[in-house]
MARFINU-911491 format. One line per 2 residues: their letters; for each residue x, y, z of N, C-alpha, C, O, CB. Coordinates in pm, whole numbers, plus 32768, in hexadecimal, padded with zeros to 4 digits. Atoms other than C-alpha are relative to their C-alpha. Glycine has a CB too. Layout:
REM residues N
A> X,Y,Z,X,Y,Z,X,Y,Z,X,Y,Z,X,Y,Z ~ ... $
//
This chain:
REM residues 98
MM> 804E,7F82,7FF8,7FFD,7FFF,800C,805B,8084,7FEF,8034,80E7,7FB1,7FB6,8003,808B ~ 7FA6,7F86,7FFD,8128,80F3,803B,801D,8025,7F6D,8019,8099,7F45,808D,7FE2,8051 $
IL> 7FD4,7FE2,8084,818F,80C4,7ED2,7F87,804B,7FAF,7FA1,80A5,7F5F,802E,7F76,7FB8 ~ 8071,7FCB,803A,802B,811E,7E60,7FEB,8095,802A,7FC4,80ED,7FDE,7F8C,7FAC,8024 $
RE> 8014,7F74,7FCE,801F,824C,7F34,8066,805D,7FC2,8045,80CC,7F97,800C,8008,809E ~ 7FA3,7FB2,8040,8166,82C5,7EB0,7FF1,8023,7F65,8019,808B,7F31,8077,7FBF,8015 $
IV> 8021,7FEA,8086,80F2,8290,7D49,7F95,8070,7FF0,7F9E,80C6,7F97,7FD1,7F7F,7FC4 ~ 8077,7F9B,8005,7FB6,8362,7D83,8032,8084,8021,800A,80E5,7FE2,7F8A,7FDC,8063 $
LA> 7FB6,7F82,7FDC,808F,8470,7E30,8048,8036,7F89,8046,80AD,7F6A,8065,7FE8,8071 ~ 7FAA,7FD1,8077,816D,8478,7D03,7FAC,8039,7F94,7FCA,80A0,7F57,8056,7F8C,7FC3 $
IA> 805E,7FCC,8068,8040,8493,7C17,7FD1,8087,8021,7FC5,80DD,7FCA,7F87,7FA5,7FEF ~ 8034,7F83,7FD7,7FBF,85AE,7CEB,8064,807B,7FDE,803D,80EA,7FB7,7FE2,7FF7,8097 $
QV> 7F8F,7FA4,801A,8110,8662,7CC3,8002,801F,7F72,800A,8096,7F52,8086,7FC6,802B ~ 7FF3,7FF4,8087,811A,862D,7B4C,7F88,8057,7FD2,7F9B,80B9,7F8A,8008,7F77,7FBD $
VD> 8072,7FB5,8021,7FB6,86AB,7B26,800C,808E,8027,7FE6,80E7,7FDB,7F8E,7FC8,803C ~ 7FEF,7F75,7FCF,8009,87DC,7BF8,805A,804E,7FB0,8044,80C5,7F99,8031,8003,8088 $
LA> 7F89,7FD0,804A,8146,8819,7B2E,7FBE,8022,7F6D,7FDA,808B,7F34,8082,7F86,7FFB ~ 8032,7FE8,8087,807D,87F7,79DE,7FA4,8082,7FF7,7FAD,80D8,7FA0,7FB2,7F82,7FD1 $
FG> 8054,7F88,7FE7,7F73,88EF,7A55,8051,8082,8019,8023,80ED,7FF0,7FA6,7FE7,8079 ~ 7FAF,7F90,7FEC,8089,89DD,7AC4,8036,8034,7F80,8030,80AC,7F64,806B,7FE2,805A $
IY> 7FC6,7FDE,807B,8133,89D0,7973,7F9F,8036,7FA6,7FBE,8094,7F5C,8041,7F92,7FC4 ~ 8075,7FD0,805D,7FE7,8A04,78BB,7FDA,808B,8023,7FBB,80DC,7FCB,7F7F,7FA4,800C $
IF> 801F,7F82,7FDC,7FA1,8B2F,7992,8060,8067,7FCB,8037,80D1,7F9B,7FF7,8006,8089 ~ 7F98,7FA0,803A,80EF,8BD4,792C,7FEE,8005,7F67,7FFF,8073,7F32,8099,7FD1,8025 $
IV> 8020,7FF5,808C,80A0,8B89,77C3,7F8E,8061,7FE6,7F95,80B2,7F89,7FDE,7F79,7FC9 ~ 8074,7FA4,8016,7F54,8C40,77E2,802F,8092,8025,8009,80F6,7FE6,7F7D,7FD3,805B $
IA> 7FD1,7F7A,7FDE,7FFF,8D5B,788B,8056,8042,7F9A,804A,80B9,7F7B,804A,7FFC,807C ~ 7FA3,7FD2,8077,810E,8D75,7778,7FA8,802A,7F84,7FC3,808A,7F3D,8069,7F84,7FD2 $
RA> 805F,7FE8,8077,7FEF,8D65,7673,7FBB,808E,8013,7FB1,80DF,7FB6,7F89,7F87,7FF7 ~ 8042,7F7B,7FEA,7F3B,8E90,771E,8065,8065,7FF3,8043,80CD,7FB9,7FBD,800E,8089 $
LI> 7F9E,7F93,800D,807A,8F58,772F,802D,8017,7F72,8043,808B,7F4F,8078,7FE2,8056 ~ 7FDE,7FE4,8085,80D9,8F25,75C3,7F8B,8043,7FC2,7FAA,808E,7F66,8029,7F83,7FB5 $
SW> 806D,7FD3,8043,7F78,8F8D,755E,8008,80A3,8017,7FC0,80EC,7FD3,7F78,7FB7,8035 ~ 7FF4,7F68,7FE7,7FD6,90F3,75DE,8051,803B,7F98,803E,80B1,7F7C,8041,8023,808B $
VN> 7FA7,7FD2,806C,80DC,9116,74C9,7FD1,7FC1,7F83,7F78,7F6D,7F80,8094,7FDE,801A ~ 8015,803C,808B,80D9,90C8,7358,805D,7F94,7FE6,80C1,7FAF,7FA3,8011,8067,7F91 $
PD> 7F91,8062,8011,8193,8F81,735A,7FFE,7FC8,7F69,7F99,7FC8,7F22,7FEF,7F86,806D ~ 7FF7,8045,808D,820D,8ED8,7214,7FB9,7F78,800F,7FD8,7F26,8065,80A1,7FE8,7FCC $
PY> 8052,807D,7FF1,810D,8DC2,71D3,804F,7F84,7FC4,8024,7F11,7FCD,7F6F,8011,7FB5 ~ 7FB9,8074,8029,821A,8CF1,7130,8073,7FD2,8054,80BC,7F75,8030,802E,8015,7F81 $
NP> 7FA8,8022,7F97,82F5,8CEB,726B,7FCC,7F7F,8036,7F56,7F6A,8052,8009,806D,806A ~ 802D,8089,7FBE,8305,8B80,72F0,7FCA,8008,8088,7F79,7FB3,80AC,8074,7F9F,8009 $
IV> 8033,7FFB,7F7E,82C6,8BF6,7453,7F6E,803C,7FFE,7F16,8012,804A,805E,8052,8058 ~ 807F,7FC7,800D,81A5,8CC0,73F5,7F8B,7F9C,7FC8,7F16,7F9B,7FED,8012,8077,7FA6 $
RF> 8053,8067,8040,8113,8BAC,7326,7FD6,7F8B,806A,7F66,7F58,8072,8052,7FC1,7F83 ~ 801B,805E,7F9B,8146,8AB9,7449,7FA0,8034,8071,7F4C,7FE8,80A1,8081,7FD5,8038 $
LH> 8061,7FC2,7FA2,8091,8BA3,7540,7F77,8006,7FBF,7F16,7FE8,8005,802F,808F,802A ~ 808A,7FFB,803C,7F6D,8BCD,7450,7FCC,7F72,7FF3,7F57,7F56,800E,7FFF,8049,7F71 $
NA> 8039,8092,8010,7F5A,8A52,7407,7FDD,7FCE,8089,7F79,7F88,8099,806B,7F98,7FB8 ~ 8024,8039,7F79,7F60,8A07,7578,7F86,8037,803D,7F42,7FEA,8081,806C,8015,8060 $
TD> 806B,7FBB,7FBB,7E52,8B03,75EB,7F8B,8013,7FAD,7F1B,8020,7FDE,802D,8081,8030 ~ 8077,7FDD,805E,7D7B,8B3A,74BD,7F7E,7F9D,8011,7F0D,7FCC,801C,8034,7FF6,7F62 $
PV> 806B,8051,7FE8,7CA5,8A04,74E8,7FA2,8025,8084,7F27,802A,8081,8038,7F78,8008 ~ 803E,7FF2,7F89,7C51,8A4F,764B,7FBF,8092,7FF8,7F47,80A3,8011,8066,7FEA,8077 $
LN> 8041,7F82,800B,7C21,8BC0,7616,7F8E,8016,7F97,7F2C,805C,7FAF,8064,805C,7FE8 ~ 806E,7FFE,8062,7B56,8B98,74D9,7F7C,7FC4,8039,7F0F,7FF5,801C,802B,7FB0,7F82 $
RM> 807D,803F,7FCA,7A62,8AB4,7596,7FC8,8061,806E,7F4F,8065,8083,801E,7F6A,803F ~ 8036,7FAA,7FA1,7A47,8BB4,76A3,7FBA,8074,7FC5,7F54,80A5,7FF7,8065,802C,8059 $
HR> 804B,7F8E,804A,79F3,8CC8,75AA,7F80,7FDA,7FCC,7F26,802C,7FBE,804E,8035,7F8D ~ 808C,8020,8030,78DA,8BF9,7524,7F98,7FF2,806B,7F21,8005,8052,8000,7F80,7FB3 $
LL> 8055,8010,7F8F,784C,8BB8,767E,7FE4,8080,8044,7F71,809C,8065,8038,7FA2,805C ~ 8011,7F8A,7FB7,7889,8D00,7723,8046,8078,7FB9,80C0,807B,7FB4,8034,7FEC,808A $
PL> 7FD3,7F89,8046,78B7,8E46,7665,8051,805C,8063,8012,80AF,80A4,7F84,804E,7FC2 ~ 7FC2,7FAF,7F94,79C7,8EE7,7743,804F,807B,7FCE,80AA,80A9,8013,805F,7FA7,8051 $
SF> 7FBE,7F8B,802E,7A36,900A,766F,7FB3,807C,8018,7F44,8089,7FE4,801C,7FF4,7F74 ~ 8042,7F84,7FE4,79DC,9164,76F5,805E,806E,7FE0,80D1,806B,800E,7FD1,8008,8090 $
GG> 7FBB,7F7F,8025,7A56,92B2,7665,808F,7FCF,7FC2,80F8,8002,7FE8,8014,806A,808A ~ 7F8A,8032,8044,7B57,91F3,758C,8068,7FAC,8048,80CF,7F83,8011,8042,806C,7FCF $
ID> 7FB1,804F,7FA4,7BEA,9136,76B8,7FD3,7F77,8007,7F5D,7F6A,8027,7FFF,8037,8085 ~ 8020,8092,7FF6,7BDB,8FBA,76B3,802E,7FCB,8090,80A3,7FB8,80B2,804C,7FAC,7F88 $
FS> 7FF1,803F,7F7D,7BA7,8F32,7814,7FF8,7F73,7FF9,7FEF,7F3E,8068,7F9E,802F,805C ~ 7FFA,8090,7FFA,7BA5,8DC8,77B3,807F,7FC3,8037,8077,7F5B,8078,7FEC,7FCD,7F7E $
PI> 7F91,8040,7FBC,7D09,8D88,7819,7FFE,8007,8093,8029,7FAC,80DA,807A,803A,7FD3 ~ 8002,7FF1,7F6F,7CCF,8E11,796E,7F99,7F95,8033,7FB6,7F51,8096,7FD7,809A,802D $
VL> 8056,806F,7FC9,7B9B,8D27,7995,8037,7F77,7FF6,8025,7F23,804D,7F7E,7FFE,7FBC ~ 7FB6,807F,8014,7C63,8C0A,7908,8062,7FEA,8075,8065,7F7E,80B1,804F,8002,7F77 $
LI> 7FA4,800C,7F8F,7D70,8C4C,7A0C,7FBE,7FE8,808B,7FF9,7FA4,80DF,8053,807C,8006 ~ 804D,801B,7F81,7C70,8C4C,7B2D,7FD0,7F6C,7FFE,7FD9,7F22,8061,7F7F,8065,800E $
AL> 8038,8086,8009,7BD4,8B0B,7AA7,8067,7F9D,8014,8057,7F3A,805C,7FBE,7FE8,7F7F ~ 7F8D,806A,7FF5,7D27,8A5C,7A7F,8033,7FF7,8091,804D,7F8A,80C3,8080,8026,7FA0 $
SF> 7FCF,7FFE,7F72,7D98,8ACC,7BE2,7F94,7FB1,8054,7FBF,7F5A,80A1,8014,809E,8038 ~ 806A,804A,7FC3,7C48,8A47,7C6C,800A,7F6E,7FF3,8014,7F21,8052,7F84,8029,7FCB $
VQ> 7FF9,809B,8016,7C57,88F6,7BC5,8089,7FC9,802C,808F,7F5A,8060,7FE7,7FD9,7F62 ~ 7F77,8029,7FCA,7DCC,88D8,7C17,7FFF,7FE4,8092,8034,7F7F,80C2,8068,806D,7FE6 $
RI> 8003,8014,7F6F,7D8B,8901,7D81,7FAA,7F88,802F,7FCE,7F3D,808A,7FCC,807E,8040 ~ 806D,8060,7FDF,7C5C,881D,7D90,8047,7F71,7FD4,8046,7F15,8026,7F69,8025,7FA7 $
LK> 7FBE,8083,8025,7D1D,86FC,7CCB,8065,7FE1,805A,8069,7F6F,8088,803B,7FFE,7F7A ~ 7F8E,8022,7F9E,7E4F,8719,7DAC,7FC5,7FCF,8083,7FF1,7F68,80B7,8060,8081,801D $
VL> 8040,8026,7F7E,7D78,8702,7EE5,7FBE,7F7F,7FFC,7FBD,7F33,805D,7F9D,8064,802A ~ 8049,8087,8009,7CB3,85DF,7E64,8065,7F89,7FEF,8059,7F1C,8026,7F99,8001,7F83 $
LV> 7F9E,806A,800C,7DDF,8523,7DF3,8051,7FE0,8091,8067,7F6E,80B9,8068,802D,7F8C ~ 7FB2,8005,7F80,7E9E,8561,7F3D,7FA8,7FB3,806F,7FDB,7F62,80BD,8025,809C,8033 $
QL> 8054,8040,7FA8,7D72,84F3,8003,7FEF,7F73,7FDC,7FE9,7F1B,8032,7F85,8041,8008 ~ 800A,808F,8037,7D4F,83C1,7F2B,807A,7FAF,8021,8071,7F36,8038,7FEF,7FFF,7F64 $
AY> 7F7D,804C,7FE5,7EC4,8369,7F6C,7FFD,7FE8,8087,8026,7F79,80A9,8083,804A,7FD9 ~ 7FEF,8029,7F77,7EA7,837F,80E0,7F81,7FAF,8036,7F72,7F96,80AE,801B,807F,8057 $
SF> 806A,805E,7FD1,7D6A,82AD,80E7,802B,7F72,7FF1,7FEF,7F16,8029,7F7F,8014,7FB3 ~ 7FC4,8089,8009,7E3C,8186,8081,804D,7FD6,807D,8083,7F67,8081,805F,7FFA,7F88 $
//
């Protein structure tokens, strides 16, 4: 049972790290939107490819543009932080239940 506990705790850390990395990707995407980036730059293309599916879905569900400012990255960051904390707590509780 100790091995199973350690595996679940390791999974919790990996999930936490993945959410943290994606949060930084969303922040970087929001920051480059303030300037006029080169759309052919590989970094810009990666940021757009990594975040556009989620942000486009949010735009369809919730129109979050007011006065020319898009608030969907902020809502996405809040949602990601919330889900990150919930998943981490659930996985840690699951690990210590073994």
